[in-house]
C-alpha atoms as an extended CHARMM CRD file, in Angstrom:
* protein
*
       109  EXT
         1         1  UNK       CA             20.9190000000      -16.2450000000        1.6900000000  PROA      1               0.0000000000
         2         2  UNK       CA             22.8680000000      -14.3850000000        2.3330000000  PROA      2               0.0000000000
         3         3  UNK       CA             23.0430000000      -10.8260000000        4.0670000000  PROA      3               0.0000000000
         4         4  UNK       CA             23.7350000000       -9.4030000000        0.7610000000  PROA      4               0.0000000000
         5         5  UNK       CA             21.0390000000      -11.1680000000       -1.3910000000  PROA      5               0.0000000000
         6         6  UNK       CA             18.4290000000      -10.2800000000        1.7970000000  PROA      6               0.0000000000
         7         7  UNK       CA             18.7590000000       -7.0540000000        1.5950000000  PROA      7               0.0000000000
         8         8  UNK       CA             18.1490000000       -6.6450000000       -1.9370000000  PROA      8               0.0000000000
         9         9  UNK       CA             15.5460000000       -8.9010000000       -1.2070000000  PROA      9               0.0000000000
        10        10  UNK       CA             14.5150000000       -6.1820000000        1.3570000000  PROA      10              0.0000000000
        11        11  UNK       CA             15.1350000000       -3.8550000000       -0.7880000000  PROA      11              0.0000000000
        12        12  UNK       CA             13.0680000000       -5.5490000000       -3.4400000000  PROA      12              0.0000000000
        13        13  UNK       CA             10.0190000000       -5.9020000000       -1.4100000000  PROA      13              0.0000000000
        14        14  UNK       CA             10.6200000000       -1.6550000000       -0.1430000000  PROA      14              0.0000000000
        15        15  UNK       CA             10.6370000000       -0.3790000000       -3.1390000000  PROA      15              0.0000000000
        16        16  UNK       CA              8.1070000000       -2.4960000000       -4.5060000000  PROA      16              0.0000000000
        17        17  UNK       CA              4.9560000000       -1.4170000000       -1.8390000000  PROA      17              0.0000000000
        18        18  UNK       CA              5.9420000000        1.9160000000       -1.9970000000  PROA      18              0.0000000000
        19        19  UNK       CA              5.3160000000        1.6110000000       -5.3690000000  PROA      19              0.0000000000
        20        20  UNK       CA              2.1600000000        0.1720000000       -5.2440000000  PROA      20              0.0000000000
        21        21  UNK       CA              1.6290000000        3.3010000000       -2.3990000000  PROA      21              0.0000000000
        22        22  UNK       CA              2.3090000000        5.7770000000       -5.2610000000  PROA      22              0.0000000000
        23        23  UNK       CA             -0.0650000000        4.6280000000       -8.1150000000  PROA      23              0.0000000000
        24        24  UNK       CA             -2.7130000000        3.9130000000       -5.3080000000  PROA      24              0.0000000000
        25        25  UNK       CA             -2.2080000000        7.2820000000       -3.4650000000  PROA      25              0.0000000000
        26        26  UNK       CA             -1.6320000000        9.9200000000       -7.1150000000  PROA      26              0.0000000000
        27        27  UNK       CA             -2.4610000000       12.7920000000       -6.6190000000  PROA      27              0.0000000000
        28        28  UNK       CA             -3.2960000000       12.4450000000       -2.3950000000  PROA      28              0.0000000000
        29        29  UNK       CA              0.1430000000       14.5800000000       -1.7150000000  PROA      29              0.0000000000
        30        30  UNK       CA             -0.9700000000       14.0000000000        2.3330000000  PROA      30              0.0000000000
        31        31  UNK       CA             -1.6940000000       10.1390000000        1.8090000000  PROA      31              0.0000000000
        32        32  UNK       CA              1.7760000000        9.8900000000       -0.0030000000  PROA      32              0.0000000000
        33        33  UNK       CA              4.0470000000       10.9810000000        2.4550000000  PROA      33              0.0000000000
        34        34  UNK       CA              1.9930000000        9.6440000000        5.1370000000  PROA      34              0.0000000000
        35        35  UNK       CA              2.1280000000        6.2610000000        3.6700000000  PROA      35              0.0000000000
        36        36  UNK       CA              5.5810000000        6.5950000000        2.6790000000  PROA      36              0.0000000000
        37        37  UNK       CA              6.6280000000        7.3680000000        5.8900000000  PROA      37              0.0000000000
        38        38  UNK       CA              4.7420000000        4.1150000000        7.5220000000  PROA      38              0.0000000000
        39        39  UNK       CA              6.6590000000        1.6380000000        4.9950000000  PROA      39              0.0000000000
        40        40  UNK       CA              9.9590000000        3.3330000000        5.7010000000  PROA      40              0.0000000000
        41        41  UNK       CA              8.5580000000        2.9760000000        9.5200000000  PROA      41              0.0000000000
        42        42  UNK       CA              7.8790000000       -0.1210000000        9.2780000000  PROA      42              0.0000000000
        43        43  UNK       CA             11.1560000000       -1.8710000000        7.6170000000  PROA      43              0.0000000000
        44        44  UNK       CA             13.2650000000        0.2360000000       10.0790000000  PROA      44              0.0000000000
        45        45  UNK       CA             11.2270000000       -1.5300000000       12.7460000000  PROA      45              0.0000000000
        46        46  UNK       CA             12.9220000000       -4.6890000000       11.6670000000  PROA      46              0.0000000000
        47        47  UNK       CA             16.0090000000       -3.7400000000        9.9210000000  PROA      47              0.0000000000
        48        48  UNK       CA             17.8890000000       -5.8050000000       12.5670000000  PROA      48              0.0000000000
        49        49  UNK       CA             16.0840000000       -8.6470000000       12.5610000000  PROA      49              0.0000000000
        50        50  UNK       CA             18.7630000000      -11.7720000000       11.7000000000  PROA      50              0.0000000000
        51        51  UNK       CA             16.4820000000      -14.9020000000       11.8530000000  PROA      51              0.0000000000
        52        52  UNK       CA             16.0410000000      -16.3800000000        8.4880000000  PROA      52              0.0000000000
        53        53  UNK       CA             12.2000000000      -17.3520000000        9.1470000000  PROA      53              0.0000000000
        54        54  UNK       CA             11.6100000000      -14.1700000000       10.6010000000  PROA      54              0.0000000000
        55        55  UNK       CA             12.8370000000      -12.2990000000        7.4970000000  PROA      55              0.0000000000
        56        56  UNK       CA             11.3050000000      -14.4390000000        4.9680000000  PROA      56              0.0000000000
        57        57  UNK       CA              7.9230000000      -13.7760000000        7.0680000000  PROA      57              0.0000000000
        58        58  UNK       CA              8.0470000000      -10.2420000000        7.3010000000  PROA      58              0.0000000000
        59        59  UNK       CA              9.4700000000      -10.4220000000        2.6280000000  PROA      59              0.0000000000
        60        60  UNK       CA              6.2080000000      -11.8720000000        2.6050000000  PROA      60              0.0000000000
        61        61  UNK       CA              3.9300000000       -9.6640000000        4.9820000000  PROA      61              0.0000000000
        62        62  UNK       CA              5.6160000000       -7.2270000000        1.9790000000  PROA      62              0.0000000000
        63        63  UNK       CA              4.6250000000       -8.4890000000       -0.7830000000  PROA      63              0.0000000000
        64        64  UNK       CA              1.0370000000       -8.9550000000        0.7680000000  PROA      64              0.0000000000
        65        65  UNK       CA              0.9410000000       -5.9010000000        1.3810000000  PROA      65              0.0000000000
        66        66  UNK       CA              2.0900000000       -4.3050000000       -1.8810000000  PROA      66              0.0000000000
        67        67  UNK       CA             -0.5360000000       -6.5630000000       -3.4030000000  PROA      67              0.0000000000
        68        68  UNK       CA             -3.6350000000       -5.9580000000       -1.6230000000  PROA      68              0.0000000000
        69        69  UNK       CA             -2.1320000000       -1.8290000000       -1.5410000000  PROA      69              0.0000000000
        70        70  UNK       CA             -2.9770000000       -2.4060000000       -5.8840000000  PROA      70              0.0000000000
        71        71  UNK       CA             -5.9460000000       -4.3760000000       -5.7280000000  PROA      71              0.0000000000
        72        72  UNK       CA             -7.7590000000       -3.7880000000       -2.9160000000  PROA      72              0.0000000000
        73        73  UNK       CA             -7.4050000000        0.6400000000       -2.1290000000  PROA      73              0.0000000000
        74        74  UNK       CA             -8.6860000000        2.5830000000       -4.5740000000  PROA      74              0.0000000000
        75        75  UNK       CA             -8.7250000000        6.3760000000       -4.2270000000  PROA      75              0.0000000000
        76        76  UNK       CA            -12.4470000000        8.0980000000       -4.8750000000  PROA      76              0.0000000000
        77        77  UNK       CA            -12.4210000000       11.9150000000       -6.4450000000  PROA      77              0.0000000000
        78        78  UNK       CA            -15.4040000000       13.6760000000       -5.5470000000  PROA      78              0.0000000000
        79        79  UNK       CA            -16.9850000000       14.8300000000       -8.8170000000  PROA      79              0.0000000000
        80        80  UNK       CA            -18.6540000000       18.0500000000      -10.1880000000  PROA      80              0.0000000000
        81        81  UNK       CA            -21.8130000000       16.9240000000       -9.6560000000  PROA      81              0.0000000000
        82        82  UNK       CA            -21.0640000000       16.2310000000       -5.6450000000  PROA      82              0.0000000000
        83        83  UNK       CA            -20.8090000000       12.5570000000       -6.2330000000  PROA      83              0.0000000000
        84        84  UNK       CA            -17.9690000000       10.0700000000       -5.8850000000  PROA      84              0.0000000000
        85        85  UNK       CA            -15.8480000000        8.5860000000       -8.5070000000  PROA      85              0.0000000000
        86        86  UNK       CA            -14.1320000000        5.6370000000       -9.1340000000  PROA      86              0.0000000000
        87        87  UNK       CA            -11.1060000000        4.7560000000      -11.7920000000  PROA      87              0.0000000000
        88        88  UNK       CA            -11.3160000000        1.1320000000      -11.8930000000  PROA      88              0.0000000000
        89        89  UNK       CA             -8.5410000000       -0.6700000000      -13.4550000000  PROA      89              0.0000000000
        90        90  UNK       CA             -7.9690000000       -4.2690000000      -15.0300000000  PROA      90              0.0000000000
        91        91  UNK       CA             -5.3780000000       -5.2530000000      -11.3530000000  PROA      91              0.0000000000
        92        92  UNK       CA             -8.9550000000       -4.2440000000       -9.9350000000  PROA      92              0.0000000000
        93        93  UNK       CA            -11.2950000000       -6.9330000000      -12.3450000000  PROA      93              0.0000000000
        94        94  UNK       CA            -11.4500000000       -9.5400000000       -9.7540000000  PROA      94              0.0000000000
        95        95  UNK       CA            -12.2870000000       -7.2800000000       -6.8200000000  PROA      95              0.0000000000
        96        96  UNK       CA            -15.0320000000       -6.7250000000       -4.2200000000  PROA      96              0.0000000000
        97        97  UNK       CA            -15.6880000000       -2.7980000000       -3.3580000000  PROA      97              0.0000000000
        98        98  UNK       CA            -17.6260000000       -1.9790000000       -0.5350000000  PROA      98              0.0000000000
        99        99  UNK       CA            -18.9530000000        2.4690000000       -1.3000000000  PROA      99              0.0000000000
       100       100  UNK       CA            -18.6540000000        4.2100000000        2.1720000000  PROA      100             0.0000000000
       101       101  UNK       CA            -22.2910000000        5.8320000000        3.6980000000  PROA      101             0.0000000000
       102       102  UNK       CA            -22.7530000000        8.7770000000        3.5490000000  PROA      102             0.0000000000
       103       103  UNK       CA            -22.8930000000        9.1660000000        6.7510000000  PROA      103             0.0000000000
       104       104  UNK       CA            -19.4170000000        7.1320000000        7.1370000000  PROA      104             0.0000000000
       105       105  UNK       CA            -18.2130000000       10.2150000000        4.4210000000  PROA      105             0.0000000000
       106       106  UNK       CA            -19.2600000000       12.5380000000        6.0450000000  PROA      106             0.0000000000
       107       107  UNK       CA            -17.0860000000       11.4310000000        9.8150000000  PROA      107             0.0000000000
       108       108  UNK       CA            -13.9520000000       11.0910000000        7.4880000000  PROA      108             0.0000000000
       109       109  UNK       CA            -14.1690000000       15.0890000000        6.4230000000  PROA      109             0.0000000000
């Protein structure tokens, strides 16, 4: 694959990861901003990689990250009863969800 083909593939991978973060963190401005910055940083760090093997490995990591973010990360929202709600979609059908303990939630506030 030539340089332009690699660049296009990298751009598609970049957009795919960003799309996954926008969907998973919808409504959470801080997480949207921070995740977009982290994704950009990771891609920028590897901008000058020329080894085809390394490029393919990085693109595979990006595909895995996109899949992980889309299927394994959900946002819990505090409801009016004082509990947290998670709205699952079909994409989460085979996932195992772990609910953090109250102690862990208190530490994260």
